[in-house]
Backbone bond lengths (Angstrom), bond angles and torsions (degrees), N, CA, C in turn:
res aa  C-N    CA-C-N  psi(-1)  N-CA   C-N-CA  omega(-1)  CA-C   N-CA-C  phi
1 M - - - 1.464 - - 1.526 108.94 -
2 L 1.280 116.21 153.04 1.462 122.70 179.04 1.527 110.57 -61.46
3 A 1.326 115.96 132.41 1.466 121.95 172.10 1.527 107.89 -101.57
4 I 1.310 116.65 152.86 1.470 121.70 -178.70 1.522 108.01 -131.34
5 T 1.335 116.17 126.63 1.460 120.31 179.95 1.534 110.22 -73.98
6 P 1.330 116.93 158.45 1.465 119.74 175.85 1.537 112.30 -57.46
7 E 1.329 117.15 -37.80 1.480 119.47 179.47 1.527 110.64 -64.22
8 A 1.340 117.39 -43.01 1.462 120.31 177.58 1.525 110.36 -64.80
9 G 1.332 116.83 -39.77 1.458 120.23 177.18 1.513 112.13 -59.24
10 K 1.328 116.27 -40.77 1.469 121.41 178.41 1.528 110.84 -63.75
11 V 1.330 116.53 -45.35 1.473 120.87 179.76 1.525 110.42 -62.51
12 L 1.330 117.37 -45.17 1.465 120.92 -179.60 1.529 111.09 -63.22
13 K 1.320 117.32 -45.98 1.460 121.15 -179.37 1.526 111.22 -63.59
14 T 1.329 116.88 -41.96 1.462 120.98 178.63 1.525 110.68 -62.18
15 A 1.330 117.08 -42.44 1.469 121.07 -179.81 1.529 111.08 -65.12
16 L 1.322 117.18 -42.57 1.467 119.39 178.66 1.520 110.75 -65.53
17 D 1.326 117.69 -42.33 1.466 120.96 179.19 1.528 111.22 -64.00
18 A 1.332 116.80 -38.60 1.466 120.84 -178.42 1.522 112.16 -70.37
19 A 1.324 116.88 -25.39 1.470 120.05 -179.26 1.521 111.41 -64.73
20 G 1.330 116.73 -29.71 1.461 120.34 177.34 1.514 113.11 57.97
21 S 1.311 116.54 31.64 1.458 120.30 -179.31 1.524 109.14 -125.15
22 P 1.327 116.81 173.42 1.461 119.08 -179.88 1.532 113.27 -74.31
23 M 1.311 117.88 -2.70 1.454 120.34 179.45 1.523 108.60 -64.98
24 T 1.307 116.24 135.90 1.454 119.05 -169.82 1.518 115.53 -121.69
25 A 1.338 118.45 -3.50 1.460 118.85 -175.58 1.526 110.65 -154.15
26 F 1.320 114.78 160.53 1.457 121.15 170.09 1.520 107.46 -98.65
27 R 1.336 117.08 138.96 1.458 121.95 178.60 1.519 109.05 -117.49
28 I 1.333 115.69 127.67 1.461 121.76 176.14 1.517 107.82 -102.90
29 S 1.336 115.41 126.43 1.459 121.36 178.89 1.519 108.92 -140.87
30 L 1.325 116.46 172.62 1.457 120.25 177.15 1.516 109.64 -72.59
31 G 1.317 115.55 135.77 1.452 121.78 174.85 1.527 109.76 -96.60
32 P 1.308 116.34 -164.84 1.473 120.00 -178.35 1.532 112.42 -73.36
33 N 1.327 114.76 163.16 1.468 120.30 173.16 1.515 109.27 -63.56
34 V 1.320 116.25 152.91 1.459 121.70 178.28 1.527 108.09 -99.12
35 G 1.323 116.70 118.66 1.462 121.11 178.12 1.514 111.64 58.22
36 S 1.318 115.94 -141.88 1.458 120.58 -177.42 1.523 112.02 -92.06
37 A 1.320 117.25 -2.65 1.459 120.45 -179.31 1.523 109.40 -82.57
38 S 1.325 116.41 107.38 1.467 119.65 -176.06 1.523 112.67 -72.18
39 D 1.343 117.44 -13.89 1.457 118.83 -179.02 1.528 112.82 -97.93
40 V 1.324 117.98 3.83 1.462 121.83 178.00 1.520 107.85 -110.12
41 R 1.331 115.49 117.59 1.457 120.76 -177.03 1.517 110.34 -121.41
42 T 1.300 115.17 154.12 1.458 120.98 172.35 1.529 108.19 -95.89
43 L 1.311 116.04 166.51 1.454 121.44 171.85 1.517 108.35 -107.84
44 S 1.301 115.85 145.69 1.456 121.71 179.77 1.529 108.59 -112.33
45 L 1.325 116.54 137.32 1.458 122.52 177.73 1.532 107.72 -118.71
46 D 1.321 115.73 115.56 1.465 121.28 -178.29 1.522 109.74 -125.31
47 V 1.311 116.09 157.96 1.460 121.90 174.64 1.525 107.12 -97.35
48 V 1.333 116.04 130.17 1.467 121.47 -177.99 1.521 110.32 -131.03
49 D 1.330 115.22 161.95 1.462 118.57 178.77 1.522 112.84 -90.05
50 Q 1.330 117.58 -22.00 1.461 119.92 177.28 1.519 109.78 -163.22
51 P 1.331 117.02 156.00 1.464 119.48 178.52 1.524 111.39 -75.66
52 N 1.322 115.81 157.96 1.460 120.73 169.55 1.524 107.88 -76.52
53 D 1.314 117.19 162.39 1.465 121.17 -176.52 1.525 113.09 -56.96
54 E 1.324 117.85 -36.77 1.461 120.77 -175.34 1.532 113.34 -89.86
55 D 1.306 118.65 -3.54 1.463 122.36 -179.19 1.527 111.76 -72.33
56 A 1.327 114.82 151.87 1.467 121.31 170.91 1.529 107.20 -97.02
57 V 1.313 117.31 147.93 1.461 121.30 -179.07 1.528 108.76 -124.15
58 V 1.342 114.92 129.48 1.455 122.12 176.16 1.520 107.01 -116.36
59 T 1.322 116.78 130.50 1.460 120.45 177.38 1.522 108.49 -94.90
60 A 1.325 115.26 122.03 1.462 121.63 -179.40 1.522 110.41 -79.10
61 P 1.335 116.95 155.29 1.467 118.74 170.61 1.533 108.59 -54.63
62 G 1.300 117.42 133.44 1.455 121.18 -176.50 1.517 112.76 98.57
63 G 1.353 116.75 -12.40 1.455 119.88 172.35 1.510 118.02 102.87
64 A 1.321 120.12 -9.41 1.459 120.55 179.37 1.524 109.32 -68.37
65 S 1.330 116.08 142.31 1.458 121.04 177.79 1.518 110.08 -97.59
66 V 1.330 115.11 137.60 1.459 121.81 174.34 1.524 106.42 -118.60
67 V 1.312 115.18 119.69 1.456 122.88 -177.34 1.524 107.83 -97.94
68 L 1.336 116.52 131.04 1.455 120.96 -178.49 1.520 109.87 -112.59
69 D 1.330 114.91 121.18 1.452 120.47 172.81 1.532 107.74 -59.16
70 P 1.328 118.74 142.77 1.464 119.87 -177.92 1.535 113.68 -55.99
71 D 1.321 117.86 -29.76 1.467 121.03 -179.25 1.531 112.54 -70.10
72 V 1.327 118.34 -22.29 1.469 119.75 -178.95 1.520 113.35 -97.01
73 V 1.322 117.56 -13.11 1.472 120.09 -177.77 1.528 111.63 -54.72
74 P 1.353 119.63 -49.57 1.471 117.54 179.86 1.534 113.06 -67.73
75 L 1.317 117.04 -29.03 1.470 120.73 179.23 1.527 111.84 -70.09
76 L 1.323 116.51 -30.40 1.463 121.15 -176.17 1.520 113.36 -98.03
77 D 1.337 116.31 2.55 1.453 119.66 176.66 1.523 108.93 -63.64
78 R 1.312 116.41 133.61 1.463 123.88 -177.79 1.530 112.51 62.56
79 K 1.323 116.20 32.50 1.464 122.60 173.10 1.526 107.96 -116.95
80 T 1.326 114.90 155.70 1.458 121.54 177.51 1.518 108.93 -124.97
81 L 1.319 116.57 131.90 1.458 122.55 174.38 1.522 106.87 -90.01
82 D 1.324 116.29 119.39 1.455 122.19 -178.82 1.523 108.52 -121.54
83 A 1.303 116.87 166.37 1.465 121.65 179.52 1.511 110.16 -140.66
84 T 1.313 114.76 151.00 1.455 121.68 170.88 1.521 107.98 -128.66
85 I 1.304 114.87 150.85 1.471 121.26 177.16 1.514 106.56 -125.83
86 D 1.351 115.70 123.82 1.465 118.72 -177.23 1.531 111.01 -83.73
87 A 1.314 115.98 -179.65 1.471 122.00 -175.51 1.520 112.67 -61.88
88 E 1.338 117.41 -26.53 1.470 120.67 179.16 1.523 112.70 -89.84
89 G 1.340 116.94 2.16 1.453 120.54 178.18 1.515 114.92 89.26
90 R 1.330 117.75 5.85 1.466 120.83 177.63 1.520 108.89 -80.67
91 S 1.304 115.42 137.70 1.459 119.57 -178.43 1.525 110.83 -111.01
92 S 1.313 115.01 154.27 1.464 121.10 174.05 1.522 108.13 -140.53
93 L 1.317 114.85 144.20 1.456 121.77 178.85 1.518 108.51 -104.84
94 T 1.335 115.63 143.98 1.455 121.69 -178.15 1.522 108.72 -138.53
95 L 1.325 116.34 138.55 1.457 121.45 172.13 1.512 108.40 -96.74
96 V 1.326 116.92 129.72 1.463 121.69 178.44 1.522 108.45 -129.94
97 N 1.316 116.38 156.28 1.464 121.21 175.57 1.520 109.20 -68.41
98 S 1.323 115.74 138.52 1.475 120.26 178.70 1.504 110.44 -84.94
């Protein structure tokens, strides 16, 4: 299952709090194919108000929920979601092998 670092949890929670909307979680799902390679896919990160029945839910440190589409669960097994924050306060999320 996907692991989430405390830094990534902080970034996710801050983003959800800043949205000021009823949306309560981030959802990771498969995005479109990349170029002409049908076996290379992107991941999509969206804000949602609740998971679908078949989704898996991971609670990040700090309390933010990350919802995983069933199609991405095997892809994210033994992966860690990490975050960095640069000097200007911009954050980026990265998936790394656990």
